[in-house]
N, C-alpha and C positions, 0 to 999 in steps of 0.2 A: 504494499499499500504506500501511495505518494501522498505528499502534502495537499497535492491538488485532487486526490481521489474523491469520488463522490461515495458516502457512505451512509447507510440507512439502518437504524437501531429499532427494533421491536420490542417493547417491554410494557409494563403498567407503571411508570414512574417509581419504578423499583430500585434497588441498590446497583443492579447490574446496567442498567439503561443509564442510569445518572452517573455512574463511575466510568462507563466507556465514554459518554460525551464529555465528562471532565477531562479524561486522559487526551482524546482528541483536540479538544480545545488547548490543553496546556502545551500540546505538541505542534500546534500551528496549523492544524487540519482545518481547512477554509470550508467545506462542503460535508457538514456532518447533520443530518435531521433524524428525529426520532418521533413516533407515532404520538406520543402522549404530549410532548413539549410543542411539537410543531403541529398538532391536531390534525393528523391523517387517520381516518377512520378506515383500520384494516378489516373490519367486518362487513364492508360493503364492496363488492366486485368491481364495480364501476368506478367507485373512488379508488380503489387499488390500482386499477389499470390507468386511470387517469394520471395518479401520482408517478407511476413508473414510467409512464411514456413522457411525462415532462421532466422529470428530476433525471432519469436515467442512472440510477445508482449503479456502482460498479462492485461494492462490496455490501453484504448484509448480514447483520447479527439478529437472528430471530429468536425471540425469548417469549414468555408466556403473558397473555392478557390478564389472567387470574391465577393466583396462587395463594396458599395460606396453609395454616396447620390443621389438625383434626377437627377442630370445631367449624372452621370455614369450609372444609369438605364435606361435613355432613349437612351443613346449613345451605350451601349453593351448589350442589353437584350438578345440576342442570346447566348453569352458567361455566361452571368449570369445565365440562366435556364440550359444550357447544361453542363457547367463546374461543377457546384455545384452538379446537379442531378447524373451526372456520377461518380464523385468522391465518394459521398455519398454512392450510390449503391453498388460500387465495395468494399469500405472500411468496410460498415457493413456487407455485405455478407462474405467477407474474415475474417473479425473478428468472425463471428458465426462459420464458417467451421474450423477455425483454434483455436477454444475454447479459445477466449479471455474471461478473467473472467469477465470484464465488461466495457461498453462501455458509454460514455457519449456525447450526440450530442447537439450540439450549434445551435438551431433554431434561430428565429428573431420575434421581436415584429410586424414587418410588415404582419406576417401571420394572424394577426387578422383582422377582416371586418373592412371597413373604418369607418362605423357607429356603431361600437360595443360599448356598454353602458360602461361608465367610473365610477370607474376603471375596467379596463378589467379582467374578471375572465378567468380561463383556459377553462371553458365550452362554451366559445364565439367562439372558433375555428370552422371554416367552417358554420358560422350561417348567413352569408351574404357576399356581394360583396367586393372585395379587392380594396385597392387604386391602381388605374391604373399606377401611376408613378413607382411603384415598384413590379408590379405583377409577372413578369417573376422571379424575385428573391425569391418572397413570394410563388410562386407555388412549386419552387424548395425545399423551405425550410420547407413546409407544407409536402410535399413528405418525405423528410427526417424524419420528426418527425413520420409520420405514418409507414414508414418502422420499425422504431425502435419498435413501438407498435406491428405490426404485427410479427416481428420475437420474440419478447417476447411471444405473444400469441400463435403462432404456436409450436415455438422450445423451448421456455423458456429460450432464450437468454436474458441475463442480460445487456440490453440496455435501457438507460434512456434518456429523452429530457429535456432540459432546455432552456426557452425563456427569455433572456435577454433583459433589457432595451438597449438603444443606449449606446455603450460602447466607452469609451475614455481614454487617460491617455499616458504615455510615450511609443513610439512604434506605435503610431497612425498614421493612413494615413493623411497627410497634404497637399495632392495635391489640389491646388486651384479649379481646374475644376471637379474634380471627388470624391474627400473625402467627408465623412459624413460631416454634417453641423458644429459640433465645431471644427473640424481640420481643414476645409476649412476656416472658420472664422477667425481662429487664424493665420493661413499663410497669408491671405488677410490683416487682420489688420496690422500684423508686416511688411508686405512689403509696406503698405502704410506709415507707420511710418519710416521706413528706407529711403524711397524715398521721404518723405517730402510732401506726397499727403495730399489734404485737404479734401477730400471725399472718402468714401468707399459705393459701390454699393452692396446690399445685396438681392438675390432672394427671391421674394415673398413680402407679406404684412407684415410680422414679428409677425402675431397673432398667428399662430399655436403653440401649447404647445408640448414640448417633455420632457422626462424622461431620465435622465443620468445616468450612473452607472461607476463608477472609475474602472479601469481595475484590480487593487489589489484587490478591494472587489470581483470582479467577480471571481478571482482566487480563493479567499478563500471560496467563494460559491461551486465553482467546486470541491475542495477538500472535503468539506462539505458533498457535494451530492454523492460522490463517497463513502463516509464512512457511510452515513445516510440514503440514499434514494434508494430504488428499487421498486417503484411504477410504474404501467404502464403508467398512465397519465401524460403529460408533465406538467413541473412546471415553474412558473414565477419567475424570480430573477430581482429585481429592487430595486430602492432606496426609492420609496414611495410617491414621490412628482415631479412635472414638473414645467417648466419655459417656458414663451414665447421665441419665437426666438429673439424678440427685446430686453427681458431681458437678454439672454444668450450674444448677440452681446454686449451689454453695459457692461456686467461683463468682456468680453475678452478684450474690449477697454479699460477699467480701469487697468488690469493687464498688457495688452502690453504697456500702455503710449501713444497709438494714441491720437492726440488732435483734429482730424479734425471731420467731419459730417458723420453720417450714414444715408444712403439714401436706402429705400426700394423699389425695381422694381416690382410694381404690376401685369406688365405684365406677369411676370415669375409665375411658379405654385407653390402652397403652400404645396401641398401634402396633407395628412389626417391632419386635423385641431387638433387632439389631439389623443395621445397613453400613457395613463398613466394606468400601470399594477396594479391589485389588487396582492399585495405581501403577503397576509394573511397565505398561506400555507407555506411558506419559514420560515416565522416568528415563526410560531407554532411549526416547526420542529426544532427550536432553532438559527437560522442564521439571521443576521441583518448587514448592510453596516456599515462601520466607516467613510468614508471620504465624507466631504461635498462637494457640488459641487463648492464653492468659494476655498476651500483648493485644491481639484483635479485641478481646471483650472491653479491655481496657479503653481503646481507641473508639470503641463503637460507644461506649457509655459517656465518653466525654462529647462526642457529636451528639448525642442523645439529650443530654442536659442542656447543651446549647440551643436545643430547639424548644425547650419548655418556656 
């Protein structure tokens, strides 16, 4: 990619979209648009076609229109499957027809089977049942991954798919009810601290393990893949280690300064008990993350309190 390359980013005003735009702006890229910040409706085929015909993007970074934690997945299953499937179908097809040089699709670790062998290798896709609490979202992301592979196989379109670990960082969703676990916990613990509460209730047993990747590390992986990977197979992008939800909650508690008690509500669902991905292929290509979970939580919390 050159400084005068035309770049299009699709997201939902999330940390990936915002961090990618921030990077390109800091590096002096002059032609970078995103669907939310530039009000491009990627759910409407006529508007998608009009945009691609007029702007003629050369590189596309394609993320989700809707995502969230267990509560959001249970509350909005129709929006999660429809909006993500519709937008990715339209964007991938338009990118092919308007001769985009390369498209990078962001899938999700929830596409892997609930009982996949750990750490999860790329070959585990579609080898078993999905976790039911995130199934609508996962089905849409599996479809997007396979669409990229189909367009590459049939048309030679240069579309690649990356499967990141759970992402977090400045710009993350911190809605207590709907965000992914790290953002929701951060908001919940900060609220409890400022209100002087003596207890915070966390969904589930605290035993599930999750792998997290700081958003700046994922941005560096995206840029690395755009320059160095053209394989048909999707590729995992992770940190290489995981923690329990209880460990995560205690780490955020320490950073936030909350002094009360954390109680786990075991009547609420845990979701998949473990989702650690095998990062071997990315490391062999020459990429690895730089930001530890402790450092990333501290940076994210400092960003979070500046927004209050």
